[in-house]
C-alpha positions in Angstrom: -65.3 127.4 4.2 -68.2 129.5 3.4 -72.2 128.6 2.0 -72.6 124.7 2.8 -71.3 122.3 0.3 -72.1 118.7 -0.9 -69.2 115.7 -2.3 -70.0 116.2 -5.7 -69.1 119.9 -5.8 -65.4 118.9 -4.3 -63.6 118.8 -7.9 -60.1 117.1 -7.5 -57.4 118.2 -10.0 -54.0 116.7 -8.9 -52.8 114.3 -6.1 -49.7 112.5 -5.1 -49.2 109.8 -1.9 -45.6 110.0 -0.5 -45.2 107.4 2.8 -44.0 108.9 6.2 -42.9 106.0 8.1 -41.3 106.6 10.8 -39.9 102.8 11.0 -37.8 103.2 8.2 -35.9 106.6 8.7 -36.9 107.8 5.2 -39.5 108.9 3.5 -41.0 107.3 0.3 -41.3 109.6 -2.5 -43.7 109.3 -5.2 -42.5 110.6 -8.6 -45.1 110.5 -10.5 -48.8 111.1 -9.6 -51.7 109.9 -8.5 -54.3 108.7 -11.4 -57.6 109.8 -9.9 -59.5 107.3 -11.3 -64.0 107.1 -9.9 -62.9 104.8 -6.8 -59.9 106.7 -6.2 -61.6 110.4 -6.6 -64.3 109.2 -4.0 -62.1 108.0 -1.6 -60.3 111.8 -1.1 -63.3 113.4 -1.8 -64.9 111.6 0.8 -62.6 112.6 3.2 -62.4 116.4 2.3 -66.3 116.6 2.5 -66.1 114.8 5.7 -63.8 117.9 7.1 -65.1 120.7 5.8 -68.3 120.5 6.3 -67.7 119.9 9.6 -66.6 121.7 12.5 -63.1 120.5 13.4 -61.4 122.9 11.1 -59.1 125.9 12.7 -57.7 128.9 11.0 -54.0 129.0 11.1 -52.6 132.6 11.4 -49.2 133.7 10.2 -47.4 136.7 11.1 -47.4 140.0 9.3 -43.3 139.2 8.8 -43.9 135.8 8.6 -40.3 135.1 6.8 -38.2 131.6 6.3 -35.8 130.9 9.3 -31.9 131.6 8.4 -31.6 127.9 8.8 -34.9 126.9 6.8 -34.9 128.0 3.2 -38.2 126.7 2.8 -40.3 128.7 5.5 -44.3 126.7 5.2 -45.2 130.3 4.5 -43.4 131.2 1.4 -43.5 128.1 0.5 -47.0 128.0 0.0 -46.7 131.5 -2.0 -44.8 129.6 -4.4 -46.7 126.7 -5.2 -47.6 126.1 -9.3 -49.4 122.6 -11.0 -46.7 123.0 -13.1 -44.0 121.8 -11.3 -46.6 119.6 -8.8 -44.1 116.6 -7.6 -41.0 118.6 -7.0 -43.1 121.2 -5.1 -45.1 118.9 -2.5 -41.6 116.8 -1.8 -40.3 120.0 -0.9 -43.0 120.1 1.3 -43.2 116.5 2.8 -39.7 116.9 3.6 -39.8 119.3 6.9 -42.8 117.5 8.6 -41.1 113.8 8.1 -37.3 115.4 9.7 -40.1 116.5 12.9 -41.7 112.5 12.9 -37.5 112.0 13.1 -36.9 114.0 16.2 -40.8 112.5 17.9 -42.0 109.6 17.9 -44.6 110.0 19.2 -45.8 111.4 15.9 -47.5 108.8 14.2 -46.9 107.4 11.1 -48.7 107.7 7.7 -49.5 108.8 4.4 -49.1 112.7 3.4 -51.8 112.9 0.8 -51.4 116.3 -1.8 -53.8 117.0 -3.2 -55.3 120.1 -5.4 -59.2 120.6 -5.8 -61.8 123.0 -7.1 -64.8 123.9 -4.6 -67.2 126.5 -5.0 -65.2 128.9 -7.7 -61.9 128.6 -5.4 -58.8 126.6 -5.8 -57.4 124.9 -2.7 -54.3 122.9 -1.5 -55.0 120.4 0.7 -52.4 118.1 2.8 -53.7 114.9 4.4 -52.1 113.2 6.7 -53.8 109.7 6.8 -52.2 108.0 10.0 -52.3 104.0 9.9 -54.5 101.6 11.6 -54.2 98.0 12.1 -56.4 95.7 10.6 -57.2 92.2 9.7 -57.7 90.3 7.1 -57.9 86.4 6.1 -55.9 84.9 4.2 -55.5 81.4 2.1 -52.4 79.0 1.9 -52.0 76.0 0.4 -52.2 72.7 2.6 -51.4 69.2 2.7 -55.0 68.5 3.0 -56.2 71.3 1.3 -56.8 75.3 2.0 -56.1 76.5 5.2 -57.6 79.8 5.9 -55.8 82.4 8.7 -56.0 86.1 10.0 -53.5 88.8 8.6 -53.2 92.0 10.6 -51.6 94.7 8.0 -50.1 97.4 10.6 -49.9 100.5 7.8 -53.6 100.4 6.6 -55.1 103.3 5.7 -58.6 105.2 7.0 -61.6 104.4 4.9 -64.9 105.8 6.4 -63.6 107.9 9.7 -62.7 111.4 9.6 -59.2 112.6 9.4 -57.5 113.7 12.8 -54.8 115.8 10.8 -55.1 117.9 7.5 -54.4 121.2 6.1 -56.4 123.2 3.8 -54.8 126.2 1.9 -56.8 128.2 -0.1 -54.6 129.6 -3.4 -56.3 133.1 -3.9 -54.9 134.6 -0.3 -52.9 131.9 1.0 -55.4 131.7 4.1 -54.6 128.2 6.2 -57.5 125.9 8.2 -56.3 122.9 10.3 -57.5 120.4 12.3 -54.8 118.6 13.9 -54.3 116.6 17.6 -52.1 116.5 20.3 -48.5 114.8 20.9 -46.6 114.9 23.4 -43.1 116.4 23.0 -40.6 116.5 25.2 -43.2 115.7 28.0 -45.3 118.4 27.0 -48.5 117.6 24.9 -48.2 119.9 21.6 -50.5 120.9 18.3 -47.4 120.2 16.2 -49.0 120.8 12.8 -49.3 124.0 13.6 -46.4 124.9 15.4 -44.2 123.1 14.6 -44.6 122.2 11.2 -46.6 125.2 10.3 -45.3 127.6 11.9 -48.6 129.4 12.5 -50.9 130.2 15.7 -54.3 128.3 14.9 -57.3 129.8 16.9 -60.1 127.5 18.2 -62.6 125.2 16.1 -65.9 126.1 16.0 -67.1 122.5 17.8 -64.3 124.0 20.4 -66.1 127.1 20.6 -69.7 125.9 20.6 -68.6 123.9 23.7 -66.8 126.3 25.6 -70.3 128.2 25.4 -72.5 125.5 26.4 -70.5 124.4 29.2 -70.3 127.8 30.6 -74.4 127.7 30.4 -74.4 124.4 32.0 -71.7 125.2 34.7 -73.7 128.5 35.9 -77.5 126.2 35.5 -75.4 123.3 37.9 -74.3 126.5 40.5 -77.1 129.0 40.6 -80.2 126.9 39.5 -79.9 123.6 41.2 -82.8 123.8 42.6 -85.0 125.2 39.2 -84.6 122.2 36.7 -87.0 124.4 34.2 -84.4 127.0 34.4 -81.4 125.1 33.1 -84.0 123.4 30.6 -84.4 126.6 29.3 -81.1 127.7 29.2 -80.7 124.7 26.4 -84.0 125.5 24.8 -83.1 129.4 24.3 -79.7 127.9 22.7 -81.6 125.8 20.5 -83.7 128.8 19.3 -81.1 130.7 18.4 -79.5 128.5 16.3 -82.2 127.8 14.5 -83.0 131.9 13.9 -79.7 132.9 13.1 -77.9 130.4 12.0 -75.4 130.2 15.0 -74.4 131.7 19.2 -74.0 135.3 19.2 -72.2 135.1 22.7 -73.1 138.5 23.3 -77.0 138.3 22.3 -76.7 134.6 24.4 -75.7 136.4 27.2 -78.8 138.9 27.6 -81.5 136.7 27.3 -80.1 133.9 29.3 -78.6 136.7 32.4 -80.7 140.1 32.0 -82.7 140.0 35.1 -79.9 138.8 37.3 -76.9 141.5 36.5 -74.0 139.1 39.2 -75.0 136.2 37.3 -74.9 137.4 33.6 -71.2 139.3 34.7 -69.9 135.5 36.1 -71.4 134.7 32.8 -68.7 137.6 30.2 -66.2 137.1 32.6 -66.2 133.2 31.6 -66.4 133.9 27.6 -63.6 136.8 28.3 -61.0 133.9 29.7 -60.9 133.0 25.9 -61.7 136.7 24.0 -64.9 135.3 23.4 -67.5 138.2 24.8 -68.6 139.4 21.0 -68.2 136.3 19.2 -70.2 134.6 16.4 -70.2 131.1 16.9 -71.2 129.1 13.7 -71.6 125.4 13.8 -72.2 124.0 10.6 -72.1 120.1 11.4 -75.3 118.5 13.2 -73.1 116.8 15.0 -72.3 119.2 16.9 -75.7 120.7 17.7 -76.8 117.2 19.0 -77.1 118.0 22.4 -79.9 120.1 21.5 -82.5 117.5 20.1 -83.8 116.4 23.7 -83.9 117.0 27.3 -82.8 115.1 29.1 -83.9 114.8 33.3 -83.3 112.1 35.7 -85.5 112.9 39.1 -84.4 111.8 42.9 -86.6 108.9 42.6 -84.5 107.6 39.6 -86.9 107.9 36.7 -85.1 109.3 33.8 -86.8 111.1 31.0 -86.0 111.5 27.2 -88.2 114.2 25.6 -87.5 115.6 22.5 -86.6 119.4 22.3 -90.1 119.8 19.9 -92.4 118.1 22.3 -90.4 119.9 25.3 -91.4 123.1 24.4 -94.9 122.5 23.1 -97.6 123.5 26.6 -99.7 120.9 25.2 -97.3 117.8 25.3 -95.6 118.1 28.3 -95.9 120.2 31.6 -93.4 121.0 35.1 -96.3 121.8 37.6 -94.4 122.9 40.6 -96.5 121.6 43.5 -98.0 123.4 47.3 -94.6 120.9 49.3 -92.0 122.4 46.7 -92.0 119.2 44.9 -92.1 118.7 41.1 -94.6 116.7 38.8 -94.0 116.5 35.5 -97.2 116.5 33.2 -97.1 114.2 29.5 -100.0 114.6 27.7 -102.0 113.5 24.4 -100.4 109.9 24.9 -101.7 107.9 22.6 -99.5 104.3 23.2 -97.1 103.7 25.1 -94.5 101.0 24.2 -91.4 99.3 26.5 -87.9 98.2 25.1 
């Protein structure tokens, strides 16, 4: 999405909500736009910000020759290119109808409300489709009884997600019609499928930064356990190198990481490179922007064969004046923790 953003930078322009409840058998369209009061605006700004500042979004690529199918005169890509805020309500209905048809054909797709909004961010205009899947919520209720108030608990099955990050959403930059999506697989005809990208948008989605980051770090961990199981320091050093790479460059360049980690062992480097080639990532730059994605690099977690567990902040692990690993003559390892002023228990 570009430079880091703040929630206040998201300026909402228009919004509308259509109800997509699979149990009704038909969509409930709104005939008027939302009134974007401060509370409602903050609600949507919060959802948009969480998605745009996280690492779950994937780019969605349309074929060059993407044209509406013969039986689909309102193909998504063509519909997007025709978008105008002047016909916002009618446009939102056209965009909602094929999604509800998919839901009717596949009961595994969760019901929810579809919020369609336009907003400005850092000089660009965007169109957002937020699928707010229903969740159960319990609230108290009071009724009048013969002896006074009777308090009870009611379960609402169609409440909207509040503070939690949405699992299904689409963002379209209106200057070039580029699309980013966050989605989850559902079972269709006995097979797990990304129905939003494959069936609704009819585009090919790439991998999110979160997935790409996970592929790199898991490959490093697998190689560490396979080849350096008796050398825990090497496994910890690999984690430290990855952390420094992100701090220094803001990203993980896979080619550079491969060289730094395995340059002295060609056969292991070749094994790592092969893992990356499997995902077409051998020359990729992985750029996580959320601290939650890189949280695993904040500490080194150690567990000895004697059952002792040690949790070392990475800054202290990298400081020889704080922590030292000593290989003894008999092959055992000692961990020396230095300059401790106070120890507390919990």
